[in-house]
C-alpha positions in Angstrom: -11.7 105.0 266.3 -9.4 102.0 265.9 -5.2 102.1 264.3 -4.7 102.8 261.1 -0.6 102.9 260.4 2.4 104.5 261.8 4.4 106.6 259.1 8.3 106.7 259.4 10.4 109.0 257.0 12.7 106.4 255.3 16.1 107.3 254.3 16.5 104.9 250.9 12.5 103.0 250.6 14.2 99.7 248.7 16.2 99.2 252.3 13.6 100.4 254.4 11.3 97.4 252.2 13.7 94.8 252.5 14.7 95.3 256.4 10.1 95.0 256.9 9.8 92.1 254.5 13.0 89.8 254.9 13.9 90.4 258.3 10.8 91.7 260.5 8.3 88.8 258.0 6.4 91.7 256.6 4.7 91.7 253.7 4.4 95.4 251.3 1.1 95.8 251.2 1.3 98.9 248.3 3.0 101.3 246.8 2.2 105.1 246.3 4.4 107.2 244.1 3.9 111.3 244.1 6.8 112.4 241.5 5.1 116.2 241.2 5.3 116.0 244.6 8.8 114.3 245.8 7.4 111.7 247.9 7.3 107.1 247.6 5.1 105.3 249.5 5.1 102.2 250.5 2.6 99.7 253.5 3.9 97.0 255.4 2.6 94.4 258.0 1.8 91.4 258.6 -1.9 91.9 257.3 -3.7 94.8 256.3 -6.3 97.0 257.7 -9.1 96.9 259.1 -7.6 93.4 260.5 -3.4 95.0 261.4 -2.9 98.3 261.8 0.7 99.2 259.5 3.6 100.7 258.9 3.6 103.7 256.4 7.1 103.5 254.5 7.6 107.7 253.7 10.9 108.4 250.8 10.9 112.2 250.6 12.8 112.8 247.1 16.9 113.9 248.1 16.4 112.6 251.7 18.3 110.1 253.0 18.7 110.5 257.2 16.7 112.4 259.7 17.5 113.1 263.0 14.3 111.0 265.3 14.7 113.5 268.5 14.2 112.5 271.5 10.5 112.2 271.7 9.8 108.7 269.1 10.4 105.5 271.5 9.6 101.5 269.6 7.2 99.8 267.5 5.9 96.5 269.6 5.7 94.0 268.2 4.4 90.0 268.9 6.5 86.9 268.3 5.6 83.6 270.0 9.4 82.4 269.6 11.6 85.8 270.8 14.7 83.4 270.1 14.1 82.8 266.5 12.6 85.6 265.9 15.7 87.3 266.8 18.0 84.9 265.2 16.0 84.9 262.1 15.7 89.0 261.9 20.1 88.8 262.3 20.1 86.0 260.0 18.5 88.7 257.6 20.8 92.1 258.8 18.9 92.9 261.0 20.4 94.5 264.1 19.6 93.5 267.9 20.4 95.9 269.8 19.1 94.6 273.2 19.4 90.5 273.1 16.3 88.6 274.1 15.5 88.9 278.5 13.3 89.2 280.5 11.4 93.1 280.9 13.1 94.9 284.5 11.3 94.0 287.2 9.2 91.4 285.2 8.5 88.7 283.6 7.8 89.1 280.8 10.7 88.2 277.3 11.7 91.6 274.8 14.3 92.3 272.9 14.9 95.3 270.3 16.0 95.6 267.2 17.9 98.8 264.7 15.7 99.4 261.7 18.2 101.0 259.2 17.0 104.7 259.5 17.8 104.1 263.8 14.5 103.1 264.6 13.8 100.7 267.3 10.8 98.1 267.4 10.6 96.1 270.8 9.9 92.5 270.7 7.3 91.3 273.1 7.6 87.5 273.5 3.0 86.3 273.0 1.1 84.0 272.1 1.1 85.5 268.4 -2.4 84.4 266.7 
């Protein structure tokens, strides 16, 4: 088995694509429009399947926001320089909700970012290959 993608419902497709490509540095991998079914998809990532898992952004026509509930946690992304990554995200208009620092009770450096739809993304400093 292999993790292929995580789907996030978004309230504005272009805003979501801009955040993930400009602030997070991902690539827009492919899009699908399904007007008869009233939804559009965009897949973003640092590479495509099968080498890397992707994020599927789903826009349901006419829905501008979602209740994220209490079950969703976050997506985690490895970065080689957490402070530089946070600064790049901040300069692109991204929202840092936890500044870089050691994880509670450990030494691993983490930070948290929130996307325009409220989804949390954890940045974890590690060697990225």
